[in-house]
C-alpha positions as CSV (number, residue, x, y, z in Angstrom):
1,M,30.4,-21.1,-22.0
2,G,26.7,-21.2,-22.9
3,S,23.7,-22.2,-20.9
4,L,23.4,-25.5,-19.2
5,S,22.5,-28.4,-21.5
6,P,20.0,-31.2,-20.5
7,T,22.9,-33.4,-19.5
8,H,24.3,-30.8,-17.2
9,W,20.8,-30.4,-15.5
10,L,20.7,-34.2,-15.2
11,I,24.0,-34.3,-13.4
12,V,22.9,-31.4,-11.1
13,V,19.7,-33.3,-10.2
14,L,21.7,-36.5,-9.5
15,V,24.1,-34.6,-7.3
16,F,21.2,-33.1,-5.3
17,A,19.6,-36.5,-5.0
18,L,22.8,-38.0,-3.7
19,F,23.4,-35.1,-1.4
20,F,20.0,-34.7,0.1
21,G,18.4,-38.1,-0.4
22,A,15.4,-38.9,-2.6
23,K,12.9,-38.7,0.3
24,R,13.8,-35.1,1.3
25,L,13.7,-33.7,-2.3
26,P,9.9,-33.5,-2.6
27,D,9.6,-31.8,0.8
28,A,12.3,-29.3,-0.2
29,A,10.5,-28.6,-3.5
30,R,7.2,-28.0,-1.7
31,S,8.9,-25.7,0.8
32,L,10.5,-23.8,-2.0
33,G,7.2,-23.4,-3.8
34,R,5.5,-22.1,-0.6
35,S,8.3,-19.6,-0.1
36,M,8.0,-18.3,-3.6
37,R,4.2,-17.8,-3.2
38,I,4.7,-15.9,0.0
39,F,7.4,-13.8,-1.6
40,K,5.2,-13.1,-4.6
41,T,2.3,-11.9,-2.4
42,E,4.5,-9.8,-0.2
43,V,6.0,-8.1,-3.3
44,Q,2.4,-7.5,-4.6
45,E,1.4,-5.9,-1.3
46,M,4.4,-3.6,-1.4
47,H,3.3,-2.3,-4.8
48,E,-0.3,-1.7,-3.8
49,P,-1.2,1.6,-2.3
50,A,-1.4,1.6,1.5
51,K,-4.9,0.9,2.8
52,T,-5.9,1.9,6.3
53,D,-8.3,-0.2,8.2
54,S,-9.9,1.5,11.2
55,T,-10.9,-1.8,12.7
56,D,-7.3,-3.1,12.9
57,P,-5.8,-2.1,16.3
58,G,-2.3,-2.9,15.2
59,T,-2.1,0.0,12.8
60,A,-1.5,3.4,14.4
61,T,-2.1,6.6,12.5
62,V,-0.6,9.9,13.5
63,R,-2.8,13.0,13.7
64,Q,-2.1,16.6,14.8
65,L,-3.6,18.2,17.8
66,P,-6.2,20.9,17.1
67,A,-4.9,24.5,16.9
68,P,-5.4,26.8,19.9
69,E,-8.7,28.7,19.9
70,K,-7.4,32.0,21.3
71,P,-5.0,33.9,19.1
72,G,-2.7,34.8,22.0
73,Q,-2.5,31.3,23.3
74,V,0.4,29.3,21.9
75,S,0.8,25.6,22.3
76,E,3.2,23.2,20.6
77,A,1.4,20.7,18.3
78,K,2.7,17.2,18.9
79,P,1.7,14.1,16.9
80,V,-0.5,11.8,18.8
81,L,-1.0,8.1,18.0
82,R,-4.6,7.0,17.6
83,D,-5.9,4.5,20.1
84,S,-3.3,5.7,22.6
85,V,-4.1,6.3,26.3
86,R,-4.3,10.0,27.0
87,A,-2.9,11.1,30.3
């Protein structure tokens, strides 16, 4: 049980051609190539450090509220989303 020989690959290609039809195979190959390129770029983006773009409204960053100015005054600091509407 080794790797597939060229005759095995030829049989596999013929079965695919009979199963899918000769006209649909090029479209399927193009679609597979596009999917692989998209997958490759997504994997590369996952490995890059996160970049924040302040012009992109879709990205929300969390920041803390400022500390109270008076020492006796205690308030609970809650995270606030940037670009959110303050009530």
